[in-house]
C-alpha positions in Angstrom: 18.1 -1.0 -9.7 15.1 0.3 -11.7 14.9 4.1 -11.4 11.5 4.4 -9.6 12.1 8.1 -8.9 12.0 9.0 -12.5 8.9 6.9 -12.9 7.3 8.9 -10.1 8.4 12.2 -11.7 6.8 11.1 -15.0 3.4 10.3 -13.5 3.4 12.7 -10.6 5.1 15.8 -12.2 5.8 19.1 -10.4 3.1 20.6 -12.6 0.6 18.8 -10.4 2.0 19.9 -7.0 -1.0 18.8 -4.8 -1.1 15.3 -6.2 2.7 15.0 -6.2 2.9 16.1 -2.6 0.3 13.6 -1.5 1.8 10.8 -3.5 5.4 11.4 -2.3 4.5 12.0 1.3 2.3 8.8 1.5 4.9 6.7 -0.3 7.7 7.9 1.9 5.6 7.3 5.1 4.8 3.7 4.0 8.4 3.1 2.9 9.9 4.4 6.2 7.5 2.2 8.3 8.1 -0.9 6.1 11.9 -0.4 6.4 11.5 0.0 10.1 9.5 -3.2 10.5 11.9 -5.1 8.2 14.7 -4.2 10.5 12.8 -4.6 13.8 11.5 -8.1 12.8 14.8 -9.1 11.1 13.0 -10.1 8.0 16.1 -10.0 5.9 14.6 -8.1 2.9 16.8 -5.7 1.0 15.8 -2.3 2.5 16.3 -0.6 -0.9 13.9 -3.1 -2.5 11.4 -2.5 0.3 11.7 1.3 -0.2 11.3 1.1 -3.9 8.2 -1.3 -3.8 6.6 1.0 -1.1 7.3 4.1 -3.1 5.5 2.6 -6.2 2.7 0.7 -4.5 0.2 3.4 -5.3 1.6 4.5 -8.7 -1.9 4.0 -10.4 -3.9 6.4 -8.3 -3.6 9.3 -10.8 -5.9 7.3 -13.2 -8.7 7.1 -10.7 -11.6 9.4 -9.8 -10.6 10.5 -6.3 -11.0 14.2 -6.3 -10.3 14.5 -2.5 -6.7 13.5 -3.2 -6.4 15.4 -6.5 -6.8 12.3 -8.8 -9.0 13.2 -11.7 -9.0 10.1 -13.8 -12.0 8.0 -14.9 -11.5 4.7 -13.0 -12.9 3.7 -9.6 -10.3 4.2 -6.9 -10.5 0.5 -6.0 -8.8 -0.3 -9.3 -5.6 1.8 -8.5 -3.6 -1.3 -7.6 -4.5 -3.2 -10.8 -3.8 0.0 -12.8 -0.5 0.5 -11.0 0.6 -3.1 -11.6 -0.1 -2.8 -15.3 1.8 0.5 -15.5 4.8 -1.0 -13.6 4.9 -4.0 -16.0 4.7 -1.8 -19.1 7.5 0.4 -17.7 9.8 -2.6 -17.1 9.8 -2.4 -13.3 10.5 -5.6 -11.4 7.5 -8.0 -11.3 7.8 -8.0 -7.5 6.8 -4.3 -7.4 3.9 -4.9 -9.8 2.6 -7.6 -7.5 2.9 -5.3 -4.4 0.8 -2.7 -6.3 -1.7 -5.4 -7.3 -2.1 -7.0 -3.9 -1.9 -4.2 -1.3 -5.5 -2.9 -1.2 -7.2 -3.3 2.2 -5.8 -6.4 3.8 -6.1 -8.2 0.4 -9.2 -8.8 -1.7 -10.3 -12.4 -2.5 -12.1 -13.6 -5.6 -15.0 -14.3 -3.3 -15.0 -10.6 -2.2 -15.0 -9.5 -5.8 -18.1 -11.6 -6.6 -20.1 -11.1 -3.3 -19.4 -7.3 -3.1 -19.7 -6.8 -6.9 -16.4 -5.0 -6.9 -15.2 -3.3 -10.1 -12.3 -5.8 -10.6 -11.7 -8.9 -12.7 -12.6 -11.9 -10.6 -9.2 -13.0 -9.0 -7.4 -13.1 -5.7 -5.6 -9.9 -4.9 -4.2 -11.0 -1.5 -0.5 -10.4 -0.6 1.5 -13.7 -0.9 5.2 -12.9 -0.5 6.8 -11.4 2.5 7.5 -8.1 0.6 3.8 -7.9 -0.5 2.6 -8.6 3.0 5.0 -6.0 4.5 3.9 -3.2 2.2 0.3 -4.1 2.5 0.6 -3.9 6.3 2.6 -0.7 6.5 0.1 1.0 4.1 -2.7 0.5 6.6 -1.2 3.0 9.0 -1.4 5.9 6.6 -4.1 7.6 4.7 -3.6 9.9 1.6 -6.3 12.3 3.0 -6.8 14.3 6.1 -3.9 14.9 8.4 -1.8 12.1 6.9 -0.4 11.3 10.3 0.4 7.7 11.3 -2.7 5.9 12.6 -2.6 4.0 15.9 -2.8 0.2 15.6 -6.4 0.4 17.0 -7.4 3.0 14.4 -5.9 1.0 11.6 -7.6 -2.1 12.8 -11.0 -0.3 13.1 -10.6 1.0 9.5 -10.1 -2.6 8.2 -12.9 -4.0 10.4 -15.4 -2.0 8.3 -14.7 -4.4 5.5 -15.8 -7.5 7.4 -14.5 -10.2 9.6 -12.5 -11.9 6.9 -10.6 -8.7 6.1 -10.0 -8.1 9.8 -8.7 -11.7 10.2 -6.2 -11.1 7.3 -5.0 -7.9 9.0 -4.6 -9.5 12.3 -2.6 -12.3 10.7 -0.3 -9.6 9.2 0.0 -7.9 12.5 1.2 -11.2 14.2 3.7 -11.7 11.4 5.1 -8.2 11.8 5.3 -7.9 15.6 8.9 -8.5 16.7 9.3 -11.4 19.1 11.5 -9.4 21.4 9.2 -6.4 21.4 5.7 -7.3 22.4 4.3 -3.9 21.4 4.2 -2.9 17.7 6.9 -0.4 16.7 4.2 1.8 15.3 1.6 2.3 18.1 1.8 6.1 18.1 -0.2 8.6 16.2 2.8 10.5 15.0 4.8 11.3 11.9 
């Protein structure tokens, strides 16, 4: 398997302890939840692939201007997925991981969103398509890289997505239905812990 840990070490070195801490903590939180959902829903995805894709989904944040999370680059934060996808491709990581990075923002971004909202992205669809992409996108919505970094409740995650409009909320609700185990009517992540 591609060595994603050395990639993280290269772009999030110990010489930048605040950024490294945020990056590793967030990636680990998303990875743990995605692996938990994979198991609870019996999705059949390789847990190591899930973990690796989750740990690299935000690899591009360092290049963005997001001072609150110690990112001091020049690009708008909204571009971090596209930046990360390009970086993963250049580094020879699996294309599946690059697509996760490219398509995980919000509950997905459509070409129509890019045009109507005048987003700083090339006009294209950035919505998760594969099961792996959808899983990481969904798990990511339960954690922030700022503030307490604790797991959000389902209602809080949903409210956060709702601010981006009814289409974004409908995509999130669709992901929620996909990742709610049939034998467990309540999501496995309803609490505000971790």
